[in-house]
C-alpha atoms as one frame of an Amber mdcrd trajectory, in Angstrom:
protein
  27.257 -12.296  11.986  28.300 -13.043  15.570  24.748 -13.245  16.514  23.940
 -15.754  13.813  26.909 -17.873  14.726  25.738 -17.823  18.402  22.123 -19.032
  17.244  23.402 -21.834  15.230  25.660 -22.927  18.002  22.552 -22.997  20.423
  20.722 -25.025  17.895  23.497 -27.529  17.450  23.967 -27.840  21.346  20.278
 -27.963  22.374  19.056 -30.271  19.366  22.042 -32.521  18.842  20.053 -35.498
  19.674  17.873 -35.312  16.636  20.667 -35.247  13.936  24.359 -35.571  13.716
  24.569 -32.747  10.945  24.805 -29.078  11.958  21.565 -26.965  12.129  20.796
 -24.526   9.110  19.388 -21.201  10.214  16.211 -20.381   8.199  14.928 -17.060
   7.178  11.100 -16.637   7.562  11.348 -13.082   6.169  12.357 -14.251   2.808
   9.734 -14.034  -0.163   9.350 -16.533  -2.978  10.217 -15.179  -6.487   6.379
 -15.137  -7.273   5.645 -12.886  -4.378   8.492 -10.698  -5.318   7.306 -10.232
  -8.692   3.774  -9.659  -7.493   4.789  -6.951  -5.066   6.961  -5.334  -7.619
   4.085  -5.106 -10.078   1.707  -3.860  -7.597   4.094  -1.234  -6.156   4.237
  -0.003  -9.847   0.386   0.345 -10.045  -0.357   1.419  -6.458   1.570   4.590
  -5.770   2.735   5.767  -2.195   0.910   2.930  -0.317   3.638   0.475   0.804
   1.755  -0.908   3.844  -1.227  -1.957   1.431   1.141  -3.603  -0.963   2.935
  -5.536   1.759  -0.493  -6.678   3.277  -1.646  -8.074  -0.054   1.708  -9.731
  -0.864   1.853 -11.358   2.588  -1.600 -13.142   2.002  -0.478 -14.053  -1.498
   2.647 -15.730   0.131   0.366 -17.690   2.395  -1.791 -18.873  -0.517   1.287
 -20.192  -2.454   2.567 -22.039   0.749  -1.046 -23.495   1.053  -0.963 -22.527
   4.744  -4.293 -20.722   4.904  -6.886 -21.837   7.297  -9.409 -24.104   5.745
 -12.263 -22.527   7.841 -11.231 -18.966   7.373 -10.950 -16.548   4.436  -7.508
 -16.223   2.971  -7.432 -12.746   4.095  -9.754 -10.071   5.479  -8.665  -6.522
   5.195 -10.226  -3.161   6.040  -8.726  -0.292   3.948  -9.338   3.242   5.465
  -8.545   6.601   4.440  -9.854   9.546   2.475 -11.416   9.383  -0.961  -9.023
   9.227  -3.913  -6.153   7.604  -1.914  -6.273   4.255  -3.895  -8.210   1.921
  -1.551 -10.323   0.313  -4.451  -7.586   0.608  -6.910  -5.416  -1.576  -4.923
  -7.792  -4.534  -4.981  -8.332  -4.040  -8.685  -4.666  -3.752  -9.485  -3.880
  -7.011  -7.495  -6.600  -8.944  -9.305  -5.226  -7.682 -12.633  -1.846  -8.994
 -11.924  -2.859 -12.283 -10.635  -5.823 -13.007 -12.874  -5.318 -10.831 -15.777
  -8.265  -8.390 -15.587  -9.364  -5.653 -13.240 -13.013  -6.544 -13.697 -12.711
 -10.042 -12.136 -13.197  -8.496  -8.509 -16.666  -9.194  -7.244 -17.464  -5.774
  -6.160 -20.350  -4.970  -3.749 -21.221  -1.321  -3.680 -22.513  -1.029  -0.072
 -24.437   2.092  -0.843 -26.940  -0.106  -2.543 -27.590  -1.962   0.552 -28.688
   0.720   3.031 -31.755  -1.142   3.906 -32.107  -4.729   5.471 -34.334  -6.040
   2.756 -31.719  -5.395   0.070 -29.558  -8.246   1.460 -31.688 -10.612  -0.671
 -29.660  -9.332  -3.560 -26.638 -11.059  -2.079 -27.967 -14.198  -0.580 -31.365
 -14.718  -2.674 -34.677 -14.799  -1.176 -35.566 -17.957   1.007 -38.531 -20.333
   0.233 -41.932 -18.897   0.594 -40.705 -15.305   0.042 -41.383 -13.330  -3.157
 -38.576 -13.864  -5.502 -37.373 -17.130  -4.442 -35.531 -18.955  -7.387 -35.936
 -15.763  -9.315 -33.346 -13.690  -7.454 -29.866 -14.718  -8.391 -27.576 -14.050
  -5.474 -24.364 -12.138  -6.021 -22.487 -14.065  -3.398 -22.767 -17.485  -5.164
 -20.072 -20.122  -5.445 -20.342 -19.761  -9.289 -19.562 -16.003  -9.138 -16.834
 -16.594  -6.761 -15.061 -19.396  -8.975 -15.843 -17.739 -12.234 -12.632 -16.030
 -12.898 -10.083 -18.456 -11.077  -7.537 -19.805 -13.225  -5.693 -23.197 -13.086
  -2.621 -21.605 -11.778  -4.392 -19.219  -9.444  -7.508 -20.576  -7.700  -8.115
 -17.336  -5.878 -10.984 -14.908  -5.545 -11.362 -11.274  -4.606 -14.443  -9.698
  -3.107 -14.691  -6.139  -2.362 -17.149  -4.338  -0.126 -16.753  -0.867  -1.173
 -17.682   1.981   1.283 -18.740  -0.553   4.084 -19.871   2.228   6.397 -22.818
   3.001   4.147 -24.311  -0.525   4.383 -27.133  -1.611   6.724 -26.292  -3.258
  10.077 -27.855  -6.370   8.446 -24.876  -6.653   6.027 -22.422  -6.312   8.838
 -24.251  -9.262  10.712 -23.921 -11.220   7.415 -20.242 -10.569   7.177 -19.567
 -12.001  10.638 -20.221 -15.574   9.659 -18.196 -15.114   6.415 -15.115 -13.507
   8.116 -15.280 -16.080  10.872 -16.071 -19.418   9.271 -15.596 -18.611   5.573
 -19.011 -19.871   4.796 -22.200 -18.436   3.828 -25.790 -20.066   3.384 -27.849
 -18.827   0.659 -31.542 -18.427   0.494 -31.909 -21.827  -1.127 -29.681 -23.517
   1.582 -26.662 -23.793  -0.728 -23.329 -23.236   1.019 -20.699 -20.771  -0.353
 -17.076 -21.427   0.521 -14.964 -18.348   1.028 -11.643 -20.135   2.020  -9.840
 -19.202  -1.187 -11.095 -15.594  -1.089  -9.352 -12.346  -0.225 -12.157 -10.264
   1.290 -11.419  -6.461   1.241 -13.561  -3.646   2.848 -13.025   0.020   2.146
 -14.225   2.746   4.268 -13.859   6.691   4.233 -14.492   6.860   8.048 -12.658
   9.751   9.774 -12.174  11.629   6.288 -13.186  15.029   7.825 -10.942  14.649
  10.874  -8.063  13.463   8.517  -8.497  16.611   6.361  -8.105  18.867   9.467
  -4.724  16.982  10.231  -3.468  17.621   6.692  -2.707  21.192   5.611  -3.607
  21.265   2.111  -6.764  18.789   1.906  -7.925  15.348   1.908  -5.399  12.644
   0.745  -2.417  14.801   0.253   0.522  16.074   2.403   1.248  19.675   2.627
   3.950  20.935   0.321   6.158  22.318   3.189   6.178  19.175   5.182   9.450
  17.175   4.537  10.485  13.618   5.614  11.135  14.498   9.398   9.568  13.875
  12.596   6.753  16.206  12.121   5.559  14.295   9.005   5.988  11.011  11.063
   3.791  12.469  13.732   1.000  13.614  11.128   0.866  10.054   9.693   0.585
   8.570  13.318  -2.237  10.859  14.157  -3.992  10.092  10.708  -3.566   6.363
  11.536  -5.157   6.560  14.982  -7.849   8.925  13.919  -9.115   6.488  11.123
  -8.782   3.445  13.379 -10.791   5.118  16.230 -13.504   6.168  13.875 -13.779
   2.573  12.747 -13.918   1.473  16.244 -16.630   3.827  16.751 -18.605   2.693
  13.850 -18.271  -1.069  13.907 -18.844  -3.379  16.836 -15.905  -5.080  18.668
 -16.957  -8.474  17.308 -16.797  -7.208  13.835 -13.339  -5.523  14.141 -11.976
  -8.665  15.951 -12.624 -10.602  12.964 -10.534  -8.455  10.480  -7.074  -9.787
   9.959  -5.469  -6.431   8.872  -6.447  -2.695   9.101  -4.582  -0.464   6.597
  -4.812   3.246   6.835  -3.893   4.949   3.443  -1.018   7.546   3.950  -0.996
  11.067   2.444   0.395  11.228  -1.161   3.383  13.453  -1.739   3.978  15.469
  -4.915   6.489  12.878  -6.412   3.738  10.296  -5.780   1.226  12.546  -7.772
   3.817  12.855 -10.578   3.942   8.908 -10.813   0.118   8.882 -10.947  -0.067
  11.189 -13.878   2.443   8.938 -15.678   0.306   6.073 -15.002  -2.819   7.814
 -16.280  -1.045   8.751 -19.351  -0.135   5.171 -20.109  -3.677   4.259 -19.659
  -4.647   6.813 -22.272  -2.183   5.296 -24.634  -3.583   1.953 -24.031  -6.970
   3.531 -24.827  -5.724   4.779 -28.032  -3.860   1.509 -29.146  -7.222  -0.458
 -28.528  -9.535   1.957 -29.856 -11.736   1.473 -33.059 -10.303   4.888 -34.574
  -6.881   6.016 -35.378  -4.015   4.368 -33.534  -1.024   6.706 -32.761   1.763
   7.228 -30.304   1.239   9.933 -27.667   3.946  11.746 -25.992   3.705  14.501
 -23.342   6.527  16.906 -22.377   7.373  17.587 -18.812   5.662  20.914 -18.920
   2.453  19.247 -20.242   2.646  16.804 -17.358   3.219  19.594 -14.827   0.149
  21.471 -16.281  -2.076  18.346 -16.032  -0.969  17.724 -12.485  -1.582  21.473
 -11.505  -5.156  21.345 -12.922  -5.797  18.094 -11.157  -4.808  19.192  -7.612
  -8.216  19.305  -6.138  -7.829  18.341  -2.433 -11.411  17.613  -1.878 -11.277
  14.595  -4.512  -7.722  13.463  -3.966  -6.048  11.654  -6.997  -9.380  11.196
  -8.755  -9.305  14.674  -9.924  -6.055  13.953 -11.852  -8.213  11.589 -14.048
 -10.521  14.379 -14.730  -7.949  16.890 -15.577  -6.457  14.409 -18.119  -9.862
  13.666 -19.596 -10.689  17.437 -19.777  -7.437  18.840 -21.114  -5.984  15.890
 -22.968  -8.629  13.241 -23.946 -11.294  15.702 -25.157  -9.032  17.511 -27.502
  -7.513  14.396 -28.808 -10.963  13.225 -29.581 -11.874  16.240 -31.582  -8.390
  15.704 -33.531  -9.449  12.130 -34.277 -13.061  13.026 -35.239 -12.050  15.798
 -37.547  -9.524  13.535 -39.358  -6.445  15.483 -38.292  -4.537  12.494 -37.020
  -4.011   9.143 -38.849  -3.051   5.771 -37.758   0.816   5.609 -37.300   1.362
   9.303 -36.395   3.371  10.586 -33.375   1.519  13.073 -31.505   3.594  15.565
 -29.194   1.855  17.468 -26.525   3.284  20.611 -25.008   2.379  23.840 -23.361
   1.790  27.012 -25.464   3.926  29.582 -23.654   1.585  32.443 -24.747  -1.775
  30.903 -23.654  -0.524  28.518 -21.058  -2.670  25.812 -22.656  -1.811  22.558
 -24.368  -0.665  22.593 -27.911  -0.473  19.534 -30.110   1.932  18.669 -32.833
   2.229  15.458 -34.882   4.907  13.664 -36.970   2.787  11.926 -39.742   3.632
   8.303 -39.807   6.408   8.637 -37.387   5.509   5.588 -35.273   5.181   3.038
 -38.237   7.978   0.444 -38.672   7.465  -1.987 -41.227   3.629  -1.085 -41.106
   3.561  -1.719 -37.532   2.717   0.911 -34.752   5.789   1.193 -32.497   6.173
   3.326 -29.410   8.930   5.972 -30.455  10.835   7.542 -27.593  12.275  10.358
 -29.873  11.569  11.456 -33.307  14.717  12.642 -34.971  13.967  12.196 -38.703
  14.100  15.437 -40.371  12.541  14.072 -43.603   9.132  13.406 -41.795   6.271
  15.777 -42.755   5.659  17.906 -39.654   2.143  19.178 -38.931   1.674  21.542
 -35.907  -1.861  21.720 -34.528  -2.673  24.282 -31.752  -5.918  23.180 -30.709
  -6.888  24.905 -27.528  -9.589  23.233 -25.305 -11.898  26.240 -25.787 -12.182
  25.144 -29.497 -12.587  21.489 -28.870 -16.206  21.786 -28.354 -16.656  23.423
 -31.756 -14.764  20.704 -33.501 -16.933  18.048 -31.852 -19.994  19.801 -33.010
 -18.849  19.496 -36.706 -17.231  22.772 -37.500 -14.025  22.867 -39.069 -10.971
  22.353 -37.048  -7.715  24.261 -36.909  -5.546  24.223 -39.982  -2.881  21.755
 -40.023
């Protein structure tokens, strides 16, 4: 408080010739309400990566203020870190919040551009070359502006796994990152000044895995929030950054606004990811053409799915595989065999005898006035209860048309 008063006194003394009114101290750290809302939503979708969330929100604030450079992309970011840590997911989540859909990201899979001649897919063939006017370039102005809205004239371009691309693609990016412009094969110019360009890379993944006991993308269970953990994260940051500097030229790295190294995920982060994936499964059920029901998983079921999904080689991606294998496949069998109807409440728990998931339903328990509702608890004793203990080992038989377990 004393420091603020001193600063205001200095302003009033040194700039008194401009105005007779006292100076008002401004706060450049304050965020607008729209940016705060965006950051809060993005933090709920991107788990454990606060640095990446803050980087995306800072560029969004620049965009809202209209202070982005006219001859420079709105933001250029390089996301480093092991596979399964959420690099691509961050860009898709940001696009979903601002533009309404995850698929609006113009995604370039750099593994498809390992040879220099394949760059024609991005810019089109020049006059005189085979395919001129027949090859529709991916990086056209039409594709950039296609998903912009009246409220948010902003585009996202993702170069996924940039380290796999040919040097010709890196040379192509130099002009885009520097001047926010690209000349296509037919001499049309593409403006990237309202575009957030994100590049992802798995550089240094092997070295990072050696730093983290327990595998790629996850912190060891015995490490707590202390100095040792901070030291591990610091080494991971420098390892990934040095790997990028060895891979890319200095002029390429100098054109990147922000390099973000994704941090190791903790156990509580993984539990949140399980909850996110279960909500995604519920969305699939709600928008499916089959039976629409409410899905609820016990804490024991969530722990079982988390335990089965802990594969350190593949990071958080293996959690999705675990949910697909142990939850979605059996649910598909139950739907296909007619054991579940629209409006049911399906409870999933762990069978103590077998250690596998067991399924129970309350028939019609989620219907209120004929509408599907998300029920937090089912208390009515008048509902007709049906218990289904379909084990995953029997799910294949059910999908092949054999009679399912008795309800």
